[in-house]
BASE-760371 format. One record per residue: x, y, z of N, C-alpha, C in turn; residue number from 1; residue in three letters. Coordinates in nm, 3 decimals, m for minus. Example, Ala and Ser with C-alpha at 12.3 -4.5 7.8 and 13.67 -1.06 7.14 Angstrom:
2
<rec n_px="1.319" n_py="m0.569" n_pz="0.780" ca_px="1.230" ca_py="m0.450" ca_pz="0.780" c_px="1.320" c_py="m0.330" c_pz="0.780" resi="1" resn="ala"/>
<rec n_px="1.285" n_py="m0.225" n_pz="0.708" ca_px="1.367" ca_py="m0.106" ca_pz="0.714" c_px="1.290" c_py="0.003" c_pz="0.787" resi="2" resn="ser"/>
***
This chain:
71
<rec n_px="1.858" n_py="m4.718" n_pz="0.017" ca_px="1.870" ca_py="m4.858" ca_pz="m0.016" c_px="1.784" c_py="m4.885" c_pz="m0.139" resi="1" resn="unk"/>
<rec n_px="1.844" n_py="m4.934" n_pz="m0.244" ca_px="1.772" ca_py="m4.956" ca_pz="m0.368" c_px="1.760" c_py="m5.103" c_pz="m0.401" resi="2" resn="unk"/>
<rec n_px="1.685" n_py="m5.130" n_pz="m0.507" ca_px="1.672" ca_py="m5.266" ca_pz="m0.555" c_px="1.798" c_py="m5.305" c_pz="m0.630" resi="3" resn="unk"/>
<rec n_px="1.826" n_py="m5.434" n_pz="m0.628" ca_px="1.938" ca_py="m5.481" ca_pz="m0.707" c_px="1.898" c_py="m5.479" c_pz="m0.854" resi="4" resn="unk"/>
<rec n_px="1.996" n_py="m5.493" n_pz="m0.940" ca_px="1.968" ca_py="m5.484" ca_pz="m1.084" c_px="1.880" c_py="m5.599" c_pz="m1.132" resi="5" resn="unk"/>
<rec n_px="1.881" n_py="m5.714" n_pz="m1.062" ca_px="1.797" ca_py="m5.828" ca_pz="m1.104" c_px="1.648" c_py="m5.800" c_pz="m1.084" resi="6" resn="unk"/>
<rec n_px="1.617" n_py="m5.714" n_pz="m0.988" ca_px="1.476" ca_py="m5.688" ca_pz="m0.958" c_px="1.417" c_py="m5.576" c_pz="m1.042" resi="7" resn="unk"/>
<rec n_px="1.500" n_py="m5.508" n_pz="m1.120" ca_px="1.451" ca_py="m5.398" ca_pz="m1.203" c_px="1.398" c_py="m5.446" c_pz="m1.337" resi="8" resn="unk"/>
<rec n_px="1.411" n_py="m5.573" n_pz="m1.367" ca_px="1.363" ca_py="m5.626" ca_pz="m1.494" c_px="1.217" c_py="m5.667" c_pz="m1.481" resi="9" resn="unk"/>
<rec n_px="1.150" n_py="m5.691" n_pz="m1.595" ca_px="1.010" ca_py="m5.739" ca_pz="m1.588" c_px="0.998" c_py="m5.872" c_pz="m1.514" resi="10" resn="unk"/>
<rec n_px="1.099" n_py="m5.958" n_pz="m1.529" ca_px="1.095" ca_py="m6.086" ca_pz="m1.460" c_px="1.106" c_py="m6.064" c_pz="m1.308" resi="11" resn="unk"/>
<rec n_px="1.193" n_py="m5.974" n_pz="m1.267" ca_px="1.207" ca_py="m5.942" ca_pz="m1.125" c_px="1.079" c_py="m5.882" c_pz="m1.069" resi="12" resn="unk"/>
<rec n_px="1.013" n_py="m5.799" n_pz="m1.150" ca_px="0.886" ca_py="m5.740" ca_pz="m1.109" c_px="0.782" c_py="m5.850" c_pz="m1.086" resi="13" resn="unk"/>
<rec n_px="0.779" n_py="m5.948" n_pz="m1.175" ca_px="0.685" ca_py="m6.059" ca_pz="m1.162" c_px="0.711" c_py="m6.140" c_pz="m1.036" resi="14" resn="unk"/>
<rec n_px="0.838" n_py="m6.161" n_pz="m1.005" ca_px="0.874" ca_py="m6.236" ca_pz="m0.884" c_px="0.828" c_py="m6.159" c_pz="m0.760" resi="15" resn="unk"/>
<rec n_px="0.849" n_py="m6.028" n_pz="m0.760" ca_px="0.805" ca_py="m5.948" ca_pz="m0.646" c_px="0.653" c_py="m5.953" c_pz="m0.630" resi="16" resn="unk"/>
<rec n_px="0.582" n_py="m5.949" n_pz="m0.741" ca_px="0.436" ca_py="m5.958" ca_pz="m0.734" c_px="0.392" c_py="m6.093" c_pz="m0.678" resi="17" resn="unk"/>
<rec n_px="0.458" n_py="m6.200" n_pz="m0.720" ca_px="0.424" ca_py="m6.333" ca_pz="m0.669" c_px="0.448" c_py="m6.341" c_pz="m0.518" resi="18" resn="unk"/>
<rec n_px="0.558" n_py="m6.282" n_pz="m0.473" ca_px="0.586" ca_py="m6.283" ca_pz="m0.329" c_px="0.481" c_py="m6.204" c_pz="m0.252" resi="19" resn="unk"/>
<rec n_px="0.441" n_py="m6.090" n_pz="m0.307" ca_px="0.339" ca_py="m6.010" ca_pz="m0.239" c_px="0.205" c_py="m6.082" c_pz="m0.237" resi="20" resn="unk"/>
<rec n_px="0.170" n_py="m6.150" n_pz="m0.345" ca_px="0.045" ca_py="m6.225" ca_pz="m0.349" c_px="0.048" c_py="m6.340" c_pz="m0.248" resi="21" resn="unk"/>
<rec n_px="0.164" n_py="m6.406" n_pz="m0.236" ca_px="0.176" ca_py="m6.513" ca_pz="m0.137" c_px="0.161" c_py="m6.457" c_pz="0.005" resi="22" resn="unk"/>
<rec n_px="0.220" n_py="m6.341" n_pz="0.030" ca_px="0.207" ca_py="m6.279" ca_pz="0.162" c_px="0.062" c_py="m6.241" c_pz="0.190" resi="23" resn="unk"/>
<rec n_px="m0.007" n_py="m6.190" n_pz="0.088" ca_px="m0.148" ca_py="m6.154" ca_pz="0.107" c_px="m0.233" c_py="m6.278" c_pz="0.136" resi="24" resn="unk"/>
<rec n_px="m0.206" n_py="m6.390" n_pz="0.068" ca_px="m0.279" ca_py="m6.513" ca_pz="0.095" c_px="m0.253" c_py="m6.560" c_pz="0.238" resi="25" resn="unk"/>
<rec n_px="m0.128" n_py="m6.550" n_pz="0.281" ca_px="m0.094" ca_py="m6.588" ca_pz="0.417" c_px="m0.167" c_py="m6.500" c_pz="0.518" resi="26" resn="unk"/>
<rec n_px="m0.165" n_py="m6.370" n_pz="0.497" ca_px="m0.233" ca_py="m6.279" ca_pz="0.588" c_px="m0.384" c_py="m6.302" c_pz="0.590" resi="27" resn="unk"/>
<rec n_px="m0.441" n_py="m6.333" n_pz="0.475" ca_px="m0.584" ca_py="m6.360" ca_pz="0.469" c_px="m0.617" c_py="m6.487" c_pz="0.547" resi="28" resn="unk"/>
<rec n_px="m0.532" n_py="m6.589" n_pz="0.534" ca_px="m0.552" ca_py="m6.711" ca_pz="0.613" c_px="m0.540" c_py="m6.685" c_pz="0.761" resi="29" resn="unk"/>
<rec n_px="m0.444" n_py="m6.602" n_pz="0.799" ca_px="m0.427" ca_py="m6.567" ca_pz="0.940" c_px="m0.547" c_py="m6.487" c_pz="0.991" resi="30" resn="unk"/>
<rec n_px="m0.600" n_py="m6.398" n_pz="0.907" ca_px="m0.717" ca_py="m6.319" ca_pz="0.947" c_px="m0.837" c_py="m6.411" c_pz="0.971" resi="31" resn="unk"/>
<rec n_px="m0.858" n_py="m6.508" n_pz="0.881" ca_px="m0.970" ca_py="m6.601" ca_pz="0.898" c_px="m0.952" c_py="m6.685" c_pz="1.024" resi="32" resn="unk"/>
<rec n_px="m0.827" n_py="m6.729" n_pz="1.048" ca_px="m0.799" ca_py="m6.809" ca_pz="1.166" c_px="m0.826" c_py="m6.729" c_pz="1.293" resi="33" resn="unk"/>
<rec n_px="m0.781" n_py="m6.603" n_pz="1.294" ca_px="m0.802" ca_py="m6.519" ca_pz="1.412" c_px="m0.950" c_py="m6.492" c_pz="1.435" resi="34" resn="unk"/>
<rec n_px="m1.025" n_py="m6.470" n_pz="1.328" ca_px="m1.169" ca_py="m6.446" ca_pz="1.342" c_px="m1.237" c_py="m6.569" c_pz="1.401" resi="35" resn="unk"/>
<rec n_px="m1.198" n_py="m6.688" n_pz="1.355" ca_px="m1.256" ca_py="m6.811" ca_pz="1.410" c_px="m1.215" c_py="m6.830" c_pz="1.555" resi="36" resn="unk"/>
<rec n_px="m1.091" n_py="m6.796" n_pz="1.586" ca_px="m1.042" ca_py="m6.809" ca_pz="1.724" c_px="m1.119" c_py="m6.715" c_pz="1.817" resi="37" resn="unk"/>
<rec n_px="m1.141" n_py="m6.592" n_pz="1.773" ca_px="m1.217" ca_py="m6.496" ca_pz="1.854" c_px="m1.359" c_py="m6.548" c_pz="1.876" resi="38" resn="unk"/>
<rec n_px="m1.419" n_py="m6.601" n_pz="1.771" ca_px="m1.556" ca_py="m6.652" ca_pz="1.782" c_px="m1.563" c_py="m6.768" c_pz="1.881" resi="39" resn="unk"/>
<rec n_px="m1.470" n_py="m6.862" n_pz="1.871" ca_px="m1.475" ca_py="m6.976" ca_pz="1.962" c_px="m1.441" c_py="m6.935" c_pz="2.105" resi="40" resn="unk"/>
<rec n_px="m1.348" n_py="m6.842" n_pz="2.123" ca_px="m1.316" ca_py="m6.794" ca_pz="2.258" c_px="m1.435" c_py="m6.721" c_pz="2.319" resi="41" resn="unk"/>
<rec n_px="m1.506" n_py="m6.644" n_pz="2.237" ca_px="m1.623" ca_py="m6.573" ca_pz="2.286" c_px="m1.733" c_py="m6.671" c_pz="2.328" resi="42" resn="unk"/>
<rec n_px="m1.754" n_py="m6.775" n_pz="2.247" ca_px="m1.854" ca_py="m6.876" ca_pz="2.283" c_px="m1.814" c_py="m6.949" c_pz="2.411" resi="43" resn="unk"/>
<rec n_px="m1.686" n_py="m6.982" n_pz="2.423" ca_px="m1.637" ca_py="m7.051" ca_pz="2.542" c_px="m1.656" c_py="m6.965" c_pz="2.666" resi="44" resn="unk"/>
<rec n_px="m1.623" n_py="m6.837" n_pz="2.656" ca_px="m1.640" ca_py="m6.746" ca_pz="2.769" c_px="m1.787" c_py="m6.735" c_pz="2.807" resi="45" resn="unk"/>
<rec n_px="m1.874" n_py="m6.730" n_pz="2.708" ca_px="m2.018" ca_py="m6.723" ca_pz="2.736" c_px="m2.067" c_py="m6.848" c_pz="2.806" resi="46" resn="unk"/>
<rec n_px="m2.019" n_py="m6.964" n_pz="2.762" ca_px="m2.059" ca_py="m7.088" ca_pz="2.827" c_px="m2.007" c_py="m7.095" c_pz="2.971" resi="47" resn="unk"/>
<rec n_px="m1.884" n_py="m7.052" n_pz="2.993" ca_px="m1.830" ca_py="m7.050" ca_pz="3.129" c_px="m1.911" c_py="m6.956" c_pz="3.218" resi="48" resn="unk"/>
<rec n_px="m1.947" n_py="m6.841" n_pz="3.164" ca_px="m2.027" ca_py="m6.745" ca_pz="3.241" c_px="m2.163" c_py="m6.806" c_pz="3.276" resi="49" resn="unk"/>
<rec n_px="m2.224" n_py="m6.870" n_pz="3.178" ca_px="m2.355" ca_py="m6.934" ca_pz="3.200" c_px="m2.344" c_py="m7.043" c_pz="3.306" resi="50" resn="unk"/>
<rec n_px="m2.238" n_py="m7.123" n_pz="3.298" ca_px="m2.218" ca_py="m7.229" ca_pz="3.397" c_px="m2.195" c_py="m7.171" c_pz="3.537" resi="51" resn="unk"/>
<rec n_px="m2.120" n_py="m7.062" n_pz="3.545" ca_px="m2.096" ca_py="m7.002" ca_pz="3.676" c_px="m2.224" c_py="m6.943" c_pz="3.734" resi="52" resn="unk"/>
<rec n_px="m2.310" n_py="m6.890" n_pz="3.649" ca_px="m2.438" ca_py="m6.838" ca_pz="3.697" c_px="m2.527" c_py="m6.951" c_pz="3.747" resi="53" resn="unk"/>
<rec n_px="m2.527" n_py="m7.064" n_pz="3.675" ca_px="m2.607" ca_py="m7.178" ca_pz="3.718" c_px="m2.555" c_py="m7.235" c_pz="3.849" resi="54" resn="unk"/>
<rec n_px="m2.423" n_py="m7.240" n_pz="3.863" ca_px="m2.363" ca_py="m7.299" ca_pz="3.982" c_px="m2.388" c_py="m7.212" c_pz="4.105" resi="55" resn="unk"/>
<rec n_px="m2.383" n_py="m7.082" n_pz="4.088" ca_px="m2.403" ca_py="m6.993" ca_pz="4.203" c_px="m2.550" c_py="m6.959" c_pz="4.223" resi="56" resn="unk"/>
<rec n_px="m2.638" n_py="m7.011" n_pz="4.139" ca_px="m2.779" ca_py="m6.977" ca_pz="4.146" c_px="m2.847" c_py="m7.017" c_pz="4.275" resi="57" resn="unk"/>
<rec n_px="m2.823" n_py="m7.133" n_pz="4.327" ca_px="m2.890" ca_py="m7.174" ca_pz="4.448" c_px="m2.811" c_py="m7.279" c_pz="4.521" resi="58" resn="unk"/>
<rec n_px="m2.708" n_py="m7.322" n_pz="4.461" ca_px="m2.626" ca_py="m7.426" ca_pz="4.521" c_px="m2.497" c_py="m7.365" c_pz="4.571" resi="59" resn="unk"/>
<rec n_px="m2.494" n_py="m7.327" n_pz="4.694" ca_px="m2.369" ca_py="m7.275" ca_pz="4.749" c_px="m2.298" c_py="m7.392" c_pz="4.816" resi="60" resn="unk"/>
<rec n_px="m2.214" n_py="m7.457" n_pz="4.741" ca_px="m2.140" ca_py="m7.572" ca_pz="4.792" c_px="m2.006" c_py="m7.525" c_pz="4.846" resi="61" resn="unk"/>
<rec n_px="m1.968" n_py="m7.581" n_pz="4.954" ca_px="m1.836" ca_py="m7.549" ca_pz="5.010" c_px="m1.732" c_py="m7.636" c_pz="4.942" resi="62" resn="unk"/>
<rec n_px="m1.621" n_py="m7.575" n_pz="4.909" ca_px="m1.511" ca_py="m7.647" ca_pz="4.846" c_px="m1.416" c_py="m7.690" c_pz="4.956" resi="63" resn="unk"/>
<rec n_px="m1.385" n_py="m7.817" n_pz="4.958" ca_px="m1.295" ca_py="m7.866" ca_pz="5.062" c_px="m1.154" c_py="m7.813" c_pz="5.038" resi="64" resn="unk"/>
<rec n_px="m1.078" n_py="m7.792" n_pz="5.144" ca_px="m0.944" ca_py="m7.733" ca_pz="5.130" c_px="m0.848" c_py="m7.818" c_pz="5.048" resi="65" resn="unk"/>
<rec n_px="m0.870" n_py="m7.949" n_pz="5.042" ca_px="m0.779" ca_py="m8.034" ca_pz="4.965" c_px="m0.826" c_py="m8.054" c_pz="4.821" resi="66" resn="unk"/>
<rec n_px="m0.929" n_py="m7.984" n_pz="4.782" ca_px="m0.980" ca_py="m7.994" ca_pz="4.646" c_px="m0.885" c_py="m7.925" c_pz="4.548" resi="67" resn="unk"/>
<rec n_px="m0.868" n_py="m7.982" n_pz="4.428" ca_px="m0.781" ca_py="m7.916" ca_pz="4.328" c_px="m0.837" c_py="m7.782" c_pz="4.283" resi="68" resn="unk"/>
<rec n_px="m0.966" n_py="m7.761" n_pz="4.300" ca_px="m1.026" ca_py="m7.633" ca_pz="4.259" c_px="m0.982" c_py="m7.522" c_pz="4.353" resi="69" resn="unk"/>
<rec n_px="m0.965" n_py="m7.554" n_pz="4.480" ca_px="m0.929" ca_py="m7.450" ca_pz="4.577" c_px="m0.782" c_py="m7.411" c_pz="4.569" resi="70" resn="unk"/>
<rec n_px="m0.704" n_py="m7.487" n_pz="4.497" ca_px="m0.561" ca_py="m7.457" ca_pz="4.490" c_px="m0.529" c_py="m7.354" c_pz="4.390" resi="71" resn="unk"/>
***
């Protein structure tokens, strides 16, 4: 499978470069978003763990059967 004749010109080469640069910018944005998402998920998990340790530390409360937590 080859390139069409329009893409073999210098203008076609420039268009391909622009498309690749746009894809790289998109991927870089996605990488930054994913890194921020991982960071916030990690912080959230740490806070949940800390809260669960505090809750089970000395307060063993019974959950009523009709509580939404027990469902």
